[in-house]
Every structure is written in structure tokens, then in C-alpha cells.
C-alpha positions in Angstrom: -101.9 -28.9 32.2 -99.4 -31.7 32.1 -96.8 -31.2 34.9 -93.3 -32.2 33.7 -92.1 -35.5 35.3 -88.9 -34.6 37.1 -88.6 -37.8 39.1 -85.5 -39.9 38.9 -87.1 -43.2 38.0 -83.8 -45.2 38.5 -85.2 -46.3 41.8 -87.3 -48.9 39.9 -84.1 -50.9 39.6 -83.9 -51.3 43.4 -87.6 -51.9 44.3 -90.9 -52.8 42.7 -93.0 -50.0 41.2 -96.1 -49.6 43.4 -98.1 -48.2 40.5 -97.6 -50.8 37.9 -96.1 -53.8 39.8 -93.0 -54.0 37.8 -90.1 -55.7 39.6 -86.8 -55.2 37.8 -85.0 -57.8 39.8 -87.5 -60.5 38.7 -86.8 -59.7 35.0 -84.5 -62.1 33.2 -82.5 -60.3 30.5 -83.5 -62.9 28.0 -87.2 -62.0 28.4 -86.7 -58.3 27.6 -87.2 -58.5 23.8 -90.4 -60.5 24.0 -91.8 -58.3 26.8 -90.9 -55.2 24.8 -92.9 -56.5 21.8 -95.8 -57.5 24.0 -95.9 -54.1 25.7 -95.7 -52.3 22.4 -98.5 -54.5 21.0 -100.7 -53.6 24.0 -100.1 -49.9 23.5 -100.7 -50.3 19.8 -104.0 -52.0 20.4 -105.0 -49.1 22.8 -104.2 -46.7 20.0 -107.1 -48.2 18.0 -109.7 -47.2 20.6 -112.1 -44.4 19.7 -111.0 -42.1 22.5 -107.2 -42.5 22.0 -106.8 -38.8 21.3 -108.7 -37.7 24.5 -107.0 -37.0 27.7 -108.8 -38.5 30.7 -108.1 -35.3 32.6 -106.1 -32.1 32.2 -103.1 -33.6 34.0 -102.8 -37.0 32.2 -101.6 -37.8 28.7 -103.9 -39.4 26.2 -103.3 -42.9 24.9 -102.0 -41.2 21.7 -99.5 -39.2 23.7 -98.3 -42.2 25.7 -98.0 -44.2 22.4 -95.8 -41.5 20.8 -93.8 -41.3 24.0 -93.2 -45.1 24.1 -92.2 -45.0 20.4 -89.6 -42.4 21.2 -88.5 -44.3 24.3 -87.8 -47.3 22.1 -85.8 -45.2 19.7 -83.8 -43.5 22.5 -82.9 -46.7 24.2 -81.9 -48.3 20.9 -79.4 -45.4 20.5 -78.3 -45.7 24.1 -77.7 -49.5 23.8 -75.7 -48.9 20.6 -73.5 -46.3 22.4 -72.8 -48.8 25.1 -71.9 -51.5 22.6 -69.7 -49.2 20.6 -67.8 -48.0 23.7 -64.3 -49.2 24.6 -65.6 -51.2 27.6 -63.5 -49.0 30.0 -64.9 -45.5 30.1 -68.7 -45.6 30.0 -70.2 -43.5 27.2 -72.5 -40.7 28.3 -76.0 -40.7 27.0 -77.3 -37.4 25.5 -79.9 -35.8 27.8 -83.5 -36.3 26.6 -86.3 -34.1 27.9 -89.4 -36.2 27.3 -91.8 -33.4 28.1 -90.2 -30.9 25.8 -90.2 -33.6 23.0 -93.9 -34.2 23.6 -94.7 -30.5 23.1 -92.2 -29.9 20.3 -93.4 -33.0 18.3 -97.1 -32.3 19.1 -97.7 -35.8 20.3 -101.4 -35.2 20.8 -101.8 -34.1 17.2 -100.2 -37.1 15.6 -102.2 -39.8 13.8 -102.9 -42.8 16.1 -102.5 -45.4 13.3 -99.2 -43.9 12.2 -98.0 -43.8 15.8 -99.0 -47.5 16.2 -97.0 -48.5 13.1 -94.0 -46.5 14.1 -94.2 -47.9 17.6 -94.3 -51.4 16.3 -91.2 -50.8 14.1 -89.3 -49.0 16.9 -90.1 -51.8 19.4 -89.0 -54.5 16.9 -85.7 -52.6 16.3 -84.9 -52.2 20.0 -86.0 -55.7 20.9 -83.7 -57.1 18.2 -80.9 -54.9 19.5 -81.3 -56.2 23.1 -81.6 -59.8 21.8 -78.3 -59.4 19.8 -76.2 -58.6 22.9 -73.9 -61.5 23.7 -74.0 -62.7 27.3 -70.4 -61.6 27.9 -71.4 -58.0 27.0 -74.2 -57.6 29.5 -71.9 -55.9 32.0 -70.9 -53.1 29.6 -71.7 -49.8 31.0 -73.1 -46.4 30.0 -73.9 -43.3 31.9 -76.8 -40.9 31.9 -76.0 -37.2 31.8 -76.9 -37.0 35.6 -74.2 -39.6 36.4 -76.5 -42.6 36.8 -74.6 -45.7 35.6 -76.2 -48.5 33.8 -75.1 -51.9 32.6 -76.7 -53.4 29.5 -78.8 -55.5 31.9 -79.9 -52.6 34.1 -80.6 -50.4 31.0 -82.8 -53.1 29.6 -84.8 -53.4 32.8 -85.1 -49.7 33.2 -86.3 -49.4 29.6 -88.8 -52.2 30.1 -90.2 -50.6 33.1 -91.1 -47.5 31.0 -93.1 -49.7 28.6 -94.8 -51.8 31.2 -95.7 -48.7 33.2 -97.3 -47.0 30.2 -99.3 -50.2 29.4 -100.6 -49.7 32.9 -101.3 -46.1 32.2 -103.3 -46.8 29.0 -105.3 -49.8 30.2 -108.9 -49.4 29.4 
């Protein structure tokens, strides 16, 4: 059984991730779009493997489930970035809560078609990469807030988002 992830992963903005090696402070904002596309391509390639539907054990998602999750992460962060950019620059907009584990169950990630997920992931990654690339330098300090009160600037949101992708590339490596 997959145990829901209840960790507050915002710590990855303060120190490197011991599991995947991601170091947010070493990430230049300008590299986020390219690294987004690279990570999505790597996960997309993993989705073509013959065992993409199989879980390595009962407590770990399959490549397919990770691929569907990353597709949705791209979509969610595209929405969050748009909220920040549409805000007034004074009061940070609050992001709608997203329960990734409930979404995985409700959307039946493990029953989706790997080729379809790969295509949707590529489109979602291209969309969010273009959105991050389109932010002018003078808007990188605009802020948004998660429902738990965690504050993000455009830059920290981009780094937090990118960690999710890089971490899941680490998870699906074969």
C-alpha cells in the first residue's frame, strides 16, 4: 500500500536533497525551463519501458504513476505561476490545496495508458516551461502562498517545482 506523503518538502529550498542531490540554491532561474523539459523527457522515456505499469514493491509508485503525477505537477504549477502573475503584487494569492495522493487514486494513475501519459506530460512540461520562461526579470520577486502559509516567490516556486521533477527522474531511473 502506498503511504500518503505528508512531508513538507519546502525544506528543499534551504538545503540539498539527500535522495536525489538537487540543490535549489545552485539553480539559476533561467535554467528552469530547459531543466523542466529535460526531466519530462527522461520520465517520458521511462514510460516506454516494458515494466512501466509495474510497481517495484507495494509501497512505491510505478513509472506510470510517477509520470502521471509529474504531468499533474506541471499543470498545477502552471496554474500557481499564473495566479502569482495575475496578483496585485501586494497581497500574495493563495494556491488551492492539492492532495496528490487523493488525485492519484481518483484519477487511477496506475490504469492510465503510458503512451498517453507521456504525450500529456510533454505538453504540460512545454506549457509550464514556456510560462516560467516568459516571466520578466523584474517579476521574479512576486509572491504566492500555499494554503499552509508557505510563501514563495516566482524564483523559489520554480526551484521547488523543479525539485519535484528532478526527484521523480531519480525515482524512475532504471
